[in-house]
C-alpha positions as CSV (number, residue, x, y, z in Angstrom):
1,M,111.8,128.3,104.9
2,N,114.6,125.7,104.8
3,E,114.2,122.0,102.8
4,I,113.3,118.8,104.7
5,D,116.7,116.7,105.1
6,F,114.8,112.9,104.0
7,E,118.2,111.3,104.7
8,Q,117.5,112.2,108.3
9,I,114.3,111.3,108.6
10,R,114.8,108.0,107.3
11,T,117.6,107.6,109.5
12,E,116.4,109.5,112.7
13,L,112.7,109.0,112.5
14,F,109.7,106.4,112.1
15,T,106.3,106.3,111.8
16,A,105.0,105.7,115.3
17,V,106.6,108.8,116.0
18,I,105.6,111.1,113.6
19,G,101.4,109.3,113.4
20,D,101.7,110.3,117.2
21,V,103.0,113.8,116.9
22,L,100.0,114.3,114.1
23,D,97.4,113.3,116.4
24,A,98.4,115.4,118.7
25,M,98.0,118.4,116.5
26,G,94.8,116.8,115.1
27,Y,95.3,115.1,112.1
28,R,94.4,112.0,113.0
29,H,93.9,110.1,110.1
30,Q,97.4,109.9,107.9
31,F,98.1,106.6,108.2
32,L,97.0,104.6,104.8
33,P,94.9,101.8,105.8
34,A,97.3,99.0,107.1
35,G,98.9,96.5,105.0
36,L,100.7,98.1,103.2
37,A,104.2,96.4,103.5
38,P,107.5,97.3,102.0
39,L,109.0,94.2,99.2
40,T,112.1,94.2,101.3
41,P,111.3,93.8,105.0
42,G,113.6,97.0,107.2
43,T,112.7,99.3,103.9
44,R,113.1,102.9,105.3
45,L,110.9,105.8,102.6
46,V,111.1,108.9,102.4
47,G,110.2,111.9,99.4
48,R,107.4,113.7,97.8
49,A,103.9,112.1,96.7
50,M,103.3,111.6,93.2
51,P,100.0,111.2,92.9
52,V,98.7,108.8,90.3
53,L,94.6,107.7,89.5
54,E,94.1,104.4,88.2
55,I,90.5,103.2,87.0
56,K,89.2,100.3,86.9
57,A,89.5,99.2,82.6
58,S,86.0,98.6,80.9
59,A,85.2,95.3,78.7
60,G,84.8,96.4,75.7
61,P,85.4,99.9,73.8
62,G,84.0,103.4,74.5
63,R,83.8,106.9,74.1
64,G,86.2,108.2,76.8
65,P,89.4,109.8,74.8
66,L,91.1,107.1,77.1
67,S,88.8,104.0,76.2
68,D,91.4,102.4,73.3
69,K,95.1,103.3,74.9
70,A,96.4,100.3,76.9
71,F,96.3,101.8,80.5
72,G,95.6,105.0,79.8
73,I,98.4,107.2,80.3
74,M,100.3,105.5,82.8
75,F,103.5,106.2,81.4
76,E,103.6,109.5,81.0
77,A,102.6,109.9,84.2
78,L,105.9,107.1,85.2
79,D,107.5,109.7,82.2
80,D,107.0,112.5,84.6
81,M,108.3,111.3,87.6
82,Q,111.1,113.4,89.4
83,P,113.9,113.1,92.0
84,G,112.8,112.3,95.1
85,E,109.2,111.5,94.1
86,I,106.9,108.3,95.2
87,Y,104.4,106.7,92.6
88,I,101.3,106.8,95.2
89,T,98.6,105.3,93.3
90,S,95.2,103.0,94.7
91,G,93.2,101.5,91.6
92,Q,90.3,101.3,93.0
93,H,90.4,97.1,92.6
94,L,92.9,94.5,93.2
95,N,92.4,92.2,90.6
96,C,95.9,93.2,88.7
97,A,99.4,94.4,89.8
98,L,100.0,98.0,89.7
99,W,103.5,98.1,89.1
100,G,106.3,95.8,87.9
101,G,109.7,95.8,87.1
102,L,110.3,97.4,84.1
103,M,108.5,100.6,86.0
104,S,110.7,100.5,88.6
105,T,113.4,100.7,86.2
106,R,112.4,103.6,84.5
107,A,111.8,105.1,87.9
108,Q,114.4,104.5,89.4
109,H,116.6,105.8,86.1
110,L,114.9,108.6,87.0
111,N,115.6,108.8,90.7
112,A,112.9,108.4,91.5
113,A,111.8,107.8,95.5
114,G,109.9,104.8,95.4
115,A,106.7,103.8,95.0
116,I,103.5,102.9,97.0
117,L,100.4,101.0,95.8
118,D,96.9,100.5,97.1
119,G,96.6,97.5,95.7
120,Y,99.6,94.8,94.0
121,V,102.8,94.5,92.1
122,R,104.2,91.7,90.0
123,D,108.4,90.9,89.0
124,T,109.1,91.3,92.9
125,A,112.7,89.5,92.1
126,E,113.8,91.9,89.7
127,I,112.9,94.8,91.6
128,R,114.1,93.5,95.1
129,N,117.7,93.2,92.9
130,L,117.0,96.5,91.6
131,G,116.7,98.0,94.9
132,F,113.8,99.5,94.4
133,P,111.4,100.6,97.5
134,V,108.0,99.5,96.8
135,F,105.2,99.0,99.5
136,S,101.9,97.2,98.1
137,R,99.3,94.7,99.5
138,G,101.8,91.7,98.5
139,A,102.4,90.3,94.9
140,Y,100.0,89.0,92.5
141,A,101.6,88.3,89.1
142,Q,98.4,89.1,86.6
143,D,98.8,92.1,84.1
144,Q,97.5,95.5,84.6
145,G,97.4,96.3,81.0
146,V,93.5,95.2,79.9
147,R,92.3,95.6,83.2
148,G,93.5,99.0,84.3
149,K,94.2,102.1,83.4
150,V,95.4,105.8,84.6
151,V,93.5,108.2,84.0
152,D,95.5,111.5,85.7
153,Y,98.4,112.3,87.7
154,R,99.4,114.7,90.2
155,M,95.9,115.7,91.1
156,P,94.1,114.8,94.8
157,L,93.9,111.4,95.8
158,Q,92.3,109.5,98.3
159,I,93.1,106.5,100.0
160,G,91.2,105.1,102.9
161,Q,90.8,108.4,105.4
162,V,93.8,110.1,103.7
163,M,93.9,112.9,101.3
164,I,97.1,113.1,99.1
165,A,98.0,116.7,97.8
166,N,101.2,116.4,95.4
167,G,104.2,117.0,97.0
168,D,102.7,115.7,100.9
169,L,105.5,114.5,102.4
170,I,105.6,110.8,102.7
171,V,107.4,108.6,105.7
172,A,106.8,104.5,105.2
173,D,108.5,101.9,107.1
174,D,107.6,97.6,108.7
175,E,104.5,99.8,110.3
176,G,102.7,102.1,107.9
177,V,102.8,104.1,105.1
178,L,102.0,108.0,107.0
179,I,101.2,111.2,104.7
180,V,102.3,114.4,105.8
181,P,100.2,117.7,105.0
182,N,102.8,119.4,103.3
183,A,101.7,123.3,105.6
184,V,102.7,121.2,108.9
185,E,105.4,119.3,107.6
186,H,108.0,121.1,109.2
187,E,106.6,121.5,112.8
188,V,105.9,118.1,112.6
189,I,109.6,116.5,111.8
190,Q,111.0,119.0,114.5
191,A,108.4,118.2,117.1
192,A,109.0,114.2,116.3
193,H,112.6,114.8,116.7
194,E,112.3,116.2,119.8
195,K,109.5,113.3,120.8
196,V,112.5,111.1,119.8
197,H,115.0,112.9,122.1
198,T,112.3,112.8,125.2
199,E,111.7,109.0,124.2
200,N,115.4,108.3,124.9
201,K,115.3,109.8,128.0
202,V,112.4,107.8,129.3
203,A,114.0,104.3,128.2
204,T,117.1,105.4,130.3
205,A,114.9,105.9,133.6
206,I,113.5,103.5,133.3
207,R,116.4,101.0,132.6
208,A,117.3,102.7,135.9
209,G,114.2,101.3,137.6
210,M,111.9,104.3,137.3
211,S,108.4,103.4,136.8
212,T,105.9,103.8,134.2
213,R,103.7,105.7,135.8
214,E,106.8,108.2,137.4
215,A,108.6,108.2,133.9
216,F,105.4,109.6,131.9
217,D,104.2,112.1,134.5
218,T,107.8,113.1,134.6
219,F,108.4,113.2,130.4
220,G,104.9,113.0,129.2
221,V,105.8,110.5,126.8
222,M,105.6,106.8,126.9
């Protein structure tokens, strides 16, 4: 089966239409929670998920294998990124930034597609200057070094109601972050292209004077 064309998705599709298709197919919990937004408005991000599990760090030393290791295995996860992948994580706490400028520099060198954080980002001016796509809940400079640890990566990760598997297709824009399950991605993207084509016909018909009721009855979309 042919590989998905990321650039075609980025330039021709958007999360709303892909989300509508997923709803129609019975996948009704594929958007990550509202509030995740691009650091640079207008950013469209498409790539493969590399899920990363981060936990809140304990206040003192413990008996776990990562208890005395700052950041846990965050550096190993970052260095393992492949071209076209998106670092996606939920820190399960909102007391520090989960991503920064040096991480963006490394990820960009590896030709990664971007980063999505169910949490905060820092070094925002540096990241904007790099042009590296980052989605987050906002900016917060407090460091994660003594507050969070990465304990695993490339494992199933749940954010909100969405379960994210390694390699799932991610599409993100100003209106949300959407996870497309790998098993149905070709069917979903093909249907989304067809829906966009039909919606263009609807827009033309409405501009020509057709009512919304007649347009929906005629084309089946609105």
